[in-house]
N, C-alpha and C positions, 0 to 999 in steps of 0.2 A: 325737101329732104325728109320731112316727116312721112310723106306719102311713100317715098322710096323704102324707108324703114318698114312701113306697114306691109308693102308689097313683099319685101324680103322675108318678113316674118311669116306671111301667108304661105310663100313658096317653101320655106323651111318646115312649116307645119305640115304642108301637104306631103313633102318628102318623107317626113317622119311617119305620117299616117301610112304612106305607101310601104315604107320599110316594115312597119308593124304588121300590115296586112300580108306582106311577103313572108315574114317570120311565122305568122299564123298558118299560112298555107303550107309552109314547109313542115311545121309541127303537125298539121292535119294529115300529111301524107306519111309521116314517119311514126306517128303515135297509133299503134294498132291494138288489136284485141288483147294480145298478151301483156301489153302495158296496162291497159285499163283493168285487167283482172289479176294483176300480179299479187295482190293481197288476198285473193279469193281462191283460185284454183287454176290449173293449166287449161289452156284452150287449144283444141286440136282440130285437125281436118283429115279426111281420107283422100288419098291421092292414087292416081294410076301412073304407070311409066310415062304415059303421054304427057301428063302434067310436068313431070320432072324434066322432060326434054325442052320445055319452054322457059326461057330465062325470065320473061315477063311474068308468067304465072308463079314461078318460084320466088320472084321478088315479093309478090303478094303474100305468099306463104311465110317467107322470112320475116316479113313485117308484122304479121298478125298472129302467128301460131307457134307454140313451143311444144307441141306434141303432134305426131303424124301417125296415121294408120294407113296401111295398104288396103285399098278398097277390095280388091279381089286377088291380088297377086300372091298372097300367103294362104289362100284357102286350099284345103287338101286336094280337091280335084284339079286345081290349076297348077299347083306347084309339084304335085306327085301323081300324075295321071295314070301311070302304069307301074307295076312292080319294077324296081330298079331304074325307073325313068324319073329324073328330077328336072324341073324347069325353073332355074334360079334367076334367069336374067331380069325379069320385071321386078321381082322382090328385091333383088340385089341393088338395082338401080335406085330404088326408093331408100333402101337402108343405107346405101353408100352416101347419098345426098344428105341424109340425116347425120351420119358420122362426120361428114366434112363440115357441117354447119352446127354441130353440137346440139342437135334436136333429138330428143328421146322419142321412142315409138311405142304405141300400143299394138301388140301382136293380135291379128284377127285372121282366122280363128283355127283352132286345132281340131275341133270336131263339130260337124254340122250335117244334118241329113241331106241338105242341098249342097251342090258343088263338092261332093265328097269323093274320096278315092274308092269308088265302088268295086274296083278290082280286089279290094281286101276281103270281100265276101266270097270270092269264088276261087276254087282250086284249079289246078292245071288241066283237069278233064272237064271243067265246066260245072263241077259239083259245088254245093254249098259247103263252105269250110266250117269247122267246129268253132265254138266260141273261143277256145284256147288259141287256135291258129290266128283268129281275127285279132285277139288282144296282142299277140306277139307282133303282128304287123302294125297295129295301131301304135304300140309302144315304140317301135323302131321309128315310125313316122314322126312322132312327137319329139323324141330325143334328137333326131336328126335336125328338124326345123328349129326347135328351141335352141339347140346347141349352136347352130349357125348364127343366130341373131342375138344371143344372150348378152352381148356387149352393148347393144343399142336398144333392146326391147325391155321396158321396165314393167310391163303388164301384159297379160294374155287374156283374150277371150277364149277360155278353155273349151267350154261347151256352149253351143249356141242353139237357142230355140227348141229346147227339149220339152217344154210344157205346152199342153194343148190349149186351144182357145176355148172360151165358154166354160161349160162345167166339166170338160174333159172329154177324152175319146173312149167310147165303149167298145170293147173287143167283140168281134162277131159272135163268139160262142159264150159270152160272159153275161149272165143275167144279174150280176151284182152291180156295185157302184161303178160309174165311169172312172177309168184311170186318169190321173192328172197329166200323165205323160203322153206326148204325141206318139201314136203307134207307127213310127217310122221303121224302116228296115233295121236300123241300129237297135231300137228298143225291142223289136220282135226277136232279135237274136240274143241280146244281152240283158234286157230288163233294166231295173233300177241300178243294178251293179255297174252299169256303164258309167254312171255319174261318178262313182267312187274311183273307178279305174282311170278315167281320163285325167282327173285332178291329181291322182297319185303319180301318174306317168309324168305329168307337167312339172310337179314338185320335184321329182327325181332329177329331171333334166335341168332345172334351174331353181334351187331352193330359195333364191333371193327375189325371184319375180313375183309380182302381185298377180294372183289368179282369180279370174272373174267368171261368174255365170252370167250370160248375156241373153236378153230376150226382148221382144217387142210387146206392146200393149201391156207393159208391166204396171201401168197406172190404172188399168181397168180393175176394179175391186176383186172380181172373181179370179182373174189370172194372177193379180198381185198376191192374193192369199195362197194360191197353189205354189207360186215361186217361194214365198216366205216359208211355207210348211216343208217344201223339199230342201231348201238350203239349211233350215234349222235342223232338220233330221240329219242331214249329212254332217254338219258341223258337230252336232252332239255325238256323232260316231267318229269324230276325229278327222274327217275329210278336209284337206287344206284348201278351203274356199275363203279367199280374202275379201271379196267384194261382189256386188251385183251391178251389172251393167243394164241400164234402162235405155233401150233403143228409142230415141226420140223421133220416131216416124209418126208425127202428129198431123193434124190439119187445123184450119183456121177456127174451127168450132170445138174440137175435142182434142185431148181430155181437158177437163176443167183444171184450173190452178189448184183447186182444193184436192182433186184426186192425185195430181202430181205430188203435192206436198204430203198427202196421207201415205203415199207409197214410199217416199224417201224416209219419212218418220218411222214407218213400220220396218222397213229394211234396216234401219239404223239400229234396231234392237238386236240384230244378229250378226251384222258385219260392220266393220270400221269404215269401209269406203263404199260409196255409191257413185257411179259415173254415168253421165248421159253420153252414150257411146255413138249414136248415129242420128244426129239431130237434123231434121228438115221438116218444114211445115207446109203441107199441101194447100192448095186453093180449091181442091175438090173435097167432097165429104168423106173420103176414104182415109184410113190410117192403118198403120201396122206394117209388118215386113213381108206380107205375101208378095209373090213375084208377079201376080196378075193384078193389074190396076189400070185406071184411066190415066192418060198423059196430059190432061188439062185441055184448055181451049186455045188453039193456035192464034185466035184473034186477040188474045190478051186477057188480063184479069180485071173484072169490073172494080171500080174505085172502092166501093163499099166493102168488097171482099178483101182487097188489098189492105184496107185499114184494119179489118178484123185480124188478118194474118199478122200485121205488125203488132197489134195489141197482144196477140197470143205469144209472139216472141218476147215481148216486153214482160208479160206475166210469167213465162217460164223462167226467164233470167232473174226476175225478182225473187222467185221461189229458190232457185239454186244458190243465189247469193245469200239468202237468208240461212241456208243450210251448208254454208261453206265449211263448217267443222266436219261435215260428213261427205259432201260432194267434193271430190278431188280432181275431176276433169269433166269438161264438156267438149265433145267432138262433133263438128259439123260433118254431115255425110256428103261429101264432095265439095269442091272449091267453088263452083259457080253453077248457075242454071244451065250453062252449056254442057257441063259434065254430069249433071244429076241423073241418076238411074231412074228418076220419076219423070224425066222429060222436061224440056224447057217450058212447055205450056203450063206446067204446074207452078212455075215461078217459085220454087221452094226455098231458095237460099238468099243470103244477104248480098251476094254478087250476081250481077245479070249476065246475059250471054256474051257480053263484051268484057267481062271481068271488071266492070265498074261497080262501085258500091251503090246500093239502093238506099232509100231513106231508112230501111230496116237496119242497115249496117250501123248507122249513127244512133239509132234508138238503142241498140245493144251496147255500143261502145261508150256513148256519152251519158250514161246513167248518173243520176244524182243520188249518192249514198243516203242523204238525209231523207229522201222519199221512201227508202226501204224501211225506215224505222217507224213509219207512220202506220 
């Protein structure tokens, strides 16, 4: 009889342990990034219309993210490729999913020298238009796009990548100091006034939206300082810039945690909000937002580099958690390695090509707050 009781007890204990493991497994699949960071900042992801068409992928989004950015669908050249031609389908599909699911969006982007509506520069006879005509067209574009999505978009990347890399761009006939501005077609036509105009147009279109200047390599000291000086000057002149977006296109080696923290600290002197807007970490030694890059090694990532990449993710999140009074959003750029603009060979994201979480996912999610205070 005693042996039967012992066996029964062992069976009940085993069943209890199995039940606890099952509960843990359920908790593990339902507890996502947005839950882990609910006391810190919102966690976002950039999506394409293709992602939205996949119920499986959108289950991952619903579980982990409470902010969404359209990767390309709202960029000027995509949504407004010709005068009086608007292509809303992809942007609407993303925005409508967010509306149905109560998820807010970051709008990206209203003005960028790449993927721009280049027809705005040209008249009906092929001539270059005046700055005034260009501004009229740009204002109409901004008002139309912002107005269509103002119910679901809480923040806009208004101006993207206007600051040059390094010490700045020297104009061909200029013997003076290099300009801090990228000498794009936009700036050759409008100059520094463009910054004022695009933010003024966006604020007119939605006075309640948070308006961001967004750029890559913002943690590199020279570019950080140029961004700081530009935003400070604009804000001193009354331009409605609410925050700075730091595109997190990093790699396993750079930038250092110290440089990321120094940038957030410096930007916090002039804006109330800093957001990491486009986070991915490459396993090559390249970083930044340039559209030419290596796509990694198709044979896989060596273990020691994968470990460096994971430490870099851990360090970046440790810093942004520390600055949660300033950092209000962190957005991953793409849902998985399968979607990444950098190519799957770079293995840049917490989800692999099968949309399964890597160990990086758990490093980011299952942090110990006590360690942040050390």
